[in-house]
RODO-2510 file (C-alpha; in nm, 4 decimals, decimal comma):
residues 292
     n   res          X          Y          Z
     1     m    -0,6704    -0,1810     0,6684
     2     r    -0,3423    -0,0486     0,5365
     3     r    -0,2771     0,3246     0,5758
     4     s     0,0981     0,3223     0,6355
     5     m     0,3731     0,0934     0,5097
     6     l     0,7207     0,1184     0,6605
     7     f     1,0332     0,0023     0,4754
     8     l     1,2829    -0,1900     0,6877
     9     p     1,6189    -0,3076     0,5438
    10     g     1,6310    -0,6841     0,5274
    11     n     1,9926    -0,6861     0,6476
    12     n     1,9344    -0,4794     0,9642
    13     p     1,8454    -0,7089     1,2563
    14     n     1,7926    -0,4234     1,5032
    15     m     1,5202    -0,2715     1,2871
    16     l     1,3620    -0,6044     1,1979
    17     i     1,3155    -0,7161     1,5571
    18     n     1,1370    -0,3880     1,6358
    19     a     0,9065    -0,4076     1,3331
    20     g     0,5950    -0,4812     1,5374
    21     c     0,6232    -0,1786     1,7652
    22     l     0,6836     0,1005     1,5140
    23     g     0,3158     0,1818     1,4572
    24     a     0,2843     0,1007     1,0873
    25     d    -0,0116    -0,0937     0,9522
    26     a     0,2300    -0,2880     0,7315
    27     v     0,6050    -0,3389     0,7366
    28     i     0,8044    -0,3930     0,4196
    29     f     1,1047    -0,6202     0,4651
    30     d     1,3332    -0,5023     0,1871
    31     l     1,5513    -0,7508     0,0011
    32     e     1,6142    -0,5216    -0,2949
    33     d     1,7589    -0,1675    -0,2830
    34     a     1,8536    -0,1759     0,0850
    35     v     2,0670    -0,4884     0,0425
    36     s     2,3926    -0,5140    -0,1531
    37     p     2,4424    -0,8173    -0,3806
    38     a     2,6959    -0,9643    -0,1393
    39     e     2,4405    -0,9579     0,1443
    40     k     2,1372    -1,0967    -0,0395
    41     d     2,1663    -1,4511     0,0970
    42     a     2,2138    -1,3365     0,4564
    43     a     1,9251    -1,0901     0,4307
    44     r     1,6883    -1,3602     0,3048
    45     l     1,7660    -1,5777     0,6043
    46     l     1,7342    -1,2867     0,8448
    47     v     1,3935    -1,1895     0,7067
    48     r     1,2837    -1,5527     0,7067
    49     n     1,3810    -1,5965     1,0707
    50     t     1,2148    -1,2695     1,1678
    51     m     0,8889    -1,3854     1,0116
    52     r     0,9152    -1,7274     1,1751
    53     y     1,0164    -1,6361     1,5268
    54     m     0,9383    -1,2718     1,6056
    55     d     0,6096    -1,1287     1,7331
    56     l     0,5281    -0,8628     1,4756
    57     g     0,2289    -0,7271     1,6622
    58     g    -0,0286    -0,8030     1,3978
    59     c     0,1409    -0,5924     1,1287
    60     e     0,0779    -0,6957     0,7729
    61     i     0,3989    -0,8444     0,6327
    62     v     0,5133    -0,7240     0,2917
    63     v     0,8419    -0,8436     0,1407
    64     r     1,0072    -0,6516    -0,1407
    65     i     1,1864    -0,9101    -0,3481
    66     n     1,4317    -0,8372    -0,6262
    67     s     1,3039    -0,7619    -0,9759
    68     v     1,2494    -1,0341    -1,2332
    69     d     1,5413    -0,9115    -1,4441
    70     t     1,7848    -1,0209    -1,1707
    71     d     1,9200    -1,3572    -1,0579
    72     f     1,7783    -1,3117    -0,7068
    73     w     1,3999    -1,3104    -0,7233
    74     c     1,3443    -1,6876    -0,7414
    75     k     1,5664    -1,7453    -0,4390
    76     d     1,3792    -1,4686    -0,2591
    77     l     1,0461    -1,6418    -0,3149
    78     d     1,1850    -1,9880    -0,2372
    79     t     1,2923    -1,8584     0,1037
    80     i     1,0007    -1,6291     0,1856
    81     i     0,6864    -1,8037     0,0594
    82     p     0,7088    -2,0922     0,3141
    83     c     0,6756    -1,8225     0,5857
    84     k     0,3411    -1,7109     0,4377
    85     p     0,3934    -1,3370     0,3834
    86     d     0,0812    -1,1315     0,3220
    87     v     0,2145    -0,9470     0,0176
    88     i     0,5066    -0,9639    -0,2237
    89     l     0,6164    -0,6185    -0,3386
    90     l     0,7505    -0,6540    -0,6928
    91     p     0,9912    -0,3768    -0,7983
    92     k     1,0395    -0,2487    -1,1511
    93     s     0,6952    -0,3764    -1,2552
    94     a     0,6723    -0,2584    -1,6137
    95     e     0,4630    -0,5162    -1,7998
    96     p     0,1682    -0,7423    -1,7068
    97     a     0,3942    -1,0349    -1,7985
    98     d     0,6201    -0,9479    -1,5017
    99     i     0,3294    -0,9954    -1,2625
   100     r     0,2059    -1,3135    -1,4236
   101     l     0,5560    -1,4620    -1,4092
   102     v     0,5741    -1,4090    -1,0340
   103     d     0,2154    -1,5263    -0,9912
   104     e     0,2962    -1,8541    -1,1666
   105     y     0,6104    -1,9058    -0,9591
   106     i     0,4236    -1,8452    -0,6323
   107     s     0,1449    -2,0804    -0,7444
   108     a     0,3986    -2,3546    -0,8117
   109     l     0,5520    -2,3046    -0,4680
   110     e     0,2099    -2,3141    -0,3022
   111     e     0,1342    -2,6422    -0,4718
   112     k     0,4744    -2,7884    -0,3820
   113     l     0,4466    -2,6774    -0,0178
   114     e     0,0765    -2,7669     0,0063
   115     l    -0,0150    -2,4114     0,1001
   116     e    -0,3571    -2,2605     0,0430
   117     k    -0,3559    -2,1101    -0,3044
   118     g    -0,3929    -1,7394    -0,3623
   119     n    -0,3359    -1,6164    -0,0067
   120     v    -0,0117    -1,4379    -0,0930
   121     k    -0,0891    -1,1163    -0,2779
   122     i     0,1266    -0,9175    -0,5185
   123     m     0,1755    -0,5413    -0,5071
   124     p     0,3457    -0,4134    -0,8245
   125     l     0,5894    -0,1298    -0,7588
   126     i     0,5602     0,1131    -1,0479
   127     e     0,8860     0,3037    -1,0902
   128     t     0,9468     0,3352    -1,4642
   129     a     0,7830     0,5290    -1,7459
   130     m     0,6724     0,2008    -1,9033
   131     g     0,5176     0,0914    -1,5761
   132     v     0,3169     0,4129    -1,5487
   133     e     0,1889     0,3784    -1,9036
   134     n     0,0914     0,0130    -1,8379
   135     a    -0,0586     0,0819    -1,4954
   136     f    -0,4116    -0,0457    -1,5619
   137     a    -0,2914    -0,3561    -1,7454
   138     i    -0,0577    -0,4312    -1,4542
   139     a    -0,3281    -0,3688    -1,1939
   140     s    -0,5635    -0,6099    -1,3682
   141     s    -0,3005    -0,8662    -1,4725
   142     c    -0,3917    -1,1349    -1,2173
   143     e    -0,6093    -1,1982    -0,9133
   144     r    -0,3172    -1,1728    -0,6737
   145     v    -0,2719    -0,8005    -0,7384
   146     c    -0,4027    -0,6157    -0,4323
   147     a    -0,2641    -0,2670    -0,4984
   148     l    -0,0320    -0,0495    -0,7027
   149     f     0,2614     0,1290    -0,5409
   150     l     0,4335     0,4374    -0,6837
   151     g     0,8137     0,4549    -0,6577
   152     a     0,9110     0,8117    -0,7397
   153     e     1,2875     0,7985    -0,6936
   154     d     1,3564     0,5477    -0,9713
   155     l     1,0728     0,6900    -1,1794
   156     t     1,2191     1,0404    -1,1874
   157     a     1,5572     0,8954    -1,2808
   158     d     1,3893     0,7140    -1,5692
   159     l     1,2077     1,0337    -1,6669
   160     q     1,5388     1,2235    -1,6537
   161     c     1,4015     1,4894    -1,4223
   162     k     1,4842     1,6112    -1,0726
   163     r     1,2960     1,4735    -0,7731
   164     t     1,1622     1,7601    -0,5627
   165     k     0,9708     1,7957    -0,2382
   166     a     0,6884     1,9771    -0,4147
   167     g     0,6400     1,6765    -0,6423
   168     r     0,5174     1,8552    -0,9536
   169     e     0,7279     1,6175    -1,1634
   170     i     0,5257     1,3136    -1,0461
   171     e     0,1745     1,4608    -1,0577
   172     y     0,0876     1,2794    -1,3792
   173     a     0,2186     0,9480    -1,2446
   174     r     0,0241     0,9910    -0,9222
   175     q    -0,2978     1,0621    -1,1080
   176     r    -0,2396     0,7833    -1,3577
   177     l    -0,1829     0,5221    -1,0869
   178     v    -0,4847     0,6278    -0,8823
   179     v    -0,7133     0,6121    -1,1859
   180     a    -0,5692     0,2775    -1,2992
   181     a    -0,5975     0,1210    -0,9539
   182     r    -0,9524     0,2391    -0,8953
   183     a    -1,0563     0,1210    -1,2412
   184     a    -0,9089    -0,2214    -1,1623
   185     g    -1,0688    -0,2311    -0,8182
   186     v    -0,7451    -0,2401    -0,6161
   187     d    -0,5778    -0,0094    -0,3642
   188     v    -0,3005     0,2355    -0,4463
   189     y    -0,0080     0,3625    -0,2350
   190     d     0,2006     0,6747    -0,2603
   191     t     0,5772     0,7002    -0,2690
   192     p     0,7725     0,7763     0,0511
   193     f     0,8647     1,1307     0,1468
   194     t     1,2403     1,0935     0,1682
   195     d     1,3440     1,3880     0,3879
   196     v     1,3231     1,2196     0,7284
   197     n     1,3962     1,5469     0,9114
   198     d     1,1228     1,7577     0,7481
   199     d     0,8310     1,7184     0,9870
   200     e     0,6177     1,9772     0,8078
   201     g     0,6947     1,8422     0,4639
   202     i     0,5628     1,4931     0,5396
   203     v     0,2311     1,6392     0,6556
   204     v     0,1901     1,8362     0,3328
   205     d     0,2966     1,5434     0,1150
   206     a     0,0662     1,2961     0,2906
   207     q    -0,2274     1,5350     0,2647
   208     l    -0,1554     1,5802    -0,1060
   209     a    -0,1473     1,2038    -0,1571
   210     k    -0,4810     1,1666     0,0179
   211     a    -0,6261     1,4466    -0,1965
   212     f    -0,5147     1,2599    -0,5104
   213     g    -0,7058     0,9535    -0,3897
   214     f    -0,4301     0,7249    -0,2604
   215     t    -0,5307     0,4588    -0,0099
   216     g    -0,2222     0,5214     0,2012
   217     k     0,1451     0,6060     0,1869
   218     a     0,4804     0,4370     0,2390
   219     s     0,7597     0,5617     0,4616
   220     i     1,1310     0,5010     0,4984
   221     s     1,1355     0,6439     0,8518
   222     p     0,9413     0,5480     1,1658
   223     r     0,9168     0,9234     1,2342
   224     h     0,6662     0,9575     0,9502
   225     v     0,4359     0,6709     1,0442
   226     d     0,2156     0,8561     1,2944
   227     v     0,1630     1,1450     1,0529
   228     i     0,0629     0,9111     0,7716
   229     n    -0,1748     0,7170     0,9951
   230     d    -0,3344     1,0397     1,1127
   231     v    -0,3773     1,1859     0,7633
   232     f    -0,5285     0,8670     0,6212
   233     s    -0,7677     0,8120     0,9131
   234     p    -1,1153     0,9690     0,9163
   235     t    -1,1621     1,2607     1,1534
   236     l    -1,4308     1,2485     1,4189
   237     a    -1,6270     1,5087     1,2228
   238     e    -1,6068     1,2939     0,9082
   239     i    -1,7278     0,9895     1,1010
   240     e    -2,0233     1,1766     1,2484
   241     y    -2,1196     1,3129     0,9064
   242     a    -2,0949     0,9641     0,7551
   243     y    -2,3416     0,8303     1,0099
   244     e    -2,5741     1,1244     0,9384
   245     v    -2,5602     1,0426     0,5665
   246     v    -2,6438     0,6759     0,6223
   247     e    -2,9324     0,7647     0,8523
   248     a    -3,0641     1,0296     0,6137
   249     i    -3,0679     0,7899     0,3196
   250     r    -3,2350     0,5229     0,5331
   251     v    -3,5155     0,7624     0,6138
   252     a    -3,5377     0,8687     0,2499
   253     k    -3,5775     0,5076     0,1368
   254     e    -3,8553     0,4531     0,3887
   255     m    -4,0283     0,7555     0,2340
   256     g    -3,9709     0,6224    -0,1176
   257     k    -3,7148     0,8854    -0,2154
   258     g    -3,3942     0,8179    -0,4089
   259     a    -3,2110     1,1239    -0,2795
   260     v    -3,2389     1,3538     0,0184
   261     s    -3,0962     1,6861     0,1335
   262     l    -2,8575     1,6986     0,4296
   263     r    -2,6967     2,0186     0,5537
   264     g    -2,8159     2,1897     0,2386
   265     k    -2,6602     1,9361    -0,0012
   266     m    -2,8165     1,6549    -0,1984
   267     i    -2,7210     1,3075    -0,0786
   268     d    -2,7154     1,0387    -0,3471
   269     a    -2,5529     0,7004    -0,4063
   270     p    -2,1872     0,8129    -0,4485
   271     i    -2,1980     1,0131    -0,1258
   272     v    -2,3549     0,7190     0,0544
   273     a    -2,0803     0,4886    -0,0735
   274     r    -1,8159     0,7292     0,0562
   275     a    -1,9921     0,7466     0,3925
   276     e    -2,0046     0,3681     0,4177
   277     r    -1,6301     0,3464     0,3499
   278     t    -1,5667     0,6037     0,6227
   279     i    -1,7757     0,4078     0,8722
   280     a    -1,6024     0,0824     0,7809
   281     m    -1,2607     0,2391     0,8386
   282     a    -1,3751     0,3954     1,1654
   283     k    -1,4904     0,0573     1,2912
   284     a    -1,1639    -0,1029     1,1849
   285     l    -0,9792     0,1624     1,3875
   286     g    -1,2042     0,1090     1,6893
   287     l    -1,3652     0,4513     1,6579
   288     d    -1,7212     0,3698     1,7563
   289     r    -1,9767     0,6436     1,7066
   290     t    -2,0205     0,6717     2,0831
   291     e    -1,6669     0,8135     2,0931
   292     v    -1,7481     1,0882     1,8438
***
C-alpha cells in the first residue's frame, strides 16, 4: 500500500537517517533535482549506505535517478540496484523507449549481480507535454512499470504557464494520467503541493487528487504526510458501507439475483469491486471491522 511518498534529498544525511520515522508509506531518495552536479557522486554513496545500513521502518524505498539524457543515470543504477530498491523513479519520462532503456539496463545488472529478475519496479515521472501525450504508451511500455507519477513544476514550465495552488493549469494532465494509468492497470500518483506552510491548502489539494482518482500523492515536506495518509485512507463509515455491500451481494447471489438494493441504491459489480478495494485497504491499515 502506497498512499504517501516523501521526497528526501540524497545529499542530506540528517533527513536520510530519519526516513523511517517520518510516517510516509514510501520515501523517495532524490539523486536528481535536489543534488547539484558536483555532489552527484557523494549523494549516490550516501543513499547507498543509507539503504544498506539504516533501519527504514518498513518504508518502501524509491530512488529518483537522473534522466536518460544525462551522463549520470547509469552510474546511479550501478550504485543503487545492488541495494535492491523497490522502485526506480525515472524523471523526464517522455517516450516508451526511455522506460525500455532503463528496463534493459536494470535487467543486465540483475543478471550480472545474480539478483532475482523483475523485482525492481519503474515509476515514470511525467513532467513534459510529450510525456502527458504518451502517458498510456509509457504506462504499458514494460512489465516493470508499477505506476505513473505527475510532476507539475517542470510540466508547467514546459507548457509555458504559471503554476498555481488552484491547479487549473494541470487539470488536463491529471485526468490524462489517471485515465492512462487505469487503462494500463497501474497506480498513479499526484504531484506534491509545494507550499509547505499552507496547512489548509494541502488538505484541499489532496482531496482534489483523490477525487480525480489518484492512488496517492507525493510530498516534499514531512508536514504534509499525515494529511495525505488521512485523505487517501478509507473512513470508518466507508469501511462499514463496504462490508454491507459485500454482505448484500452475497445474500443476493444465494437468492439467484445479479443485483440488489442497499440504502435505496442498486448494488452491482462495479460497486462491489470498489467495496472490495476499500476492505483490502482497511485490512492493510489494520482497520478491522470490529474497530468500526
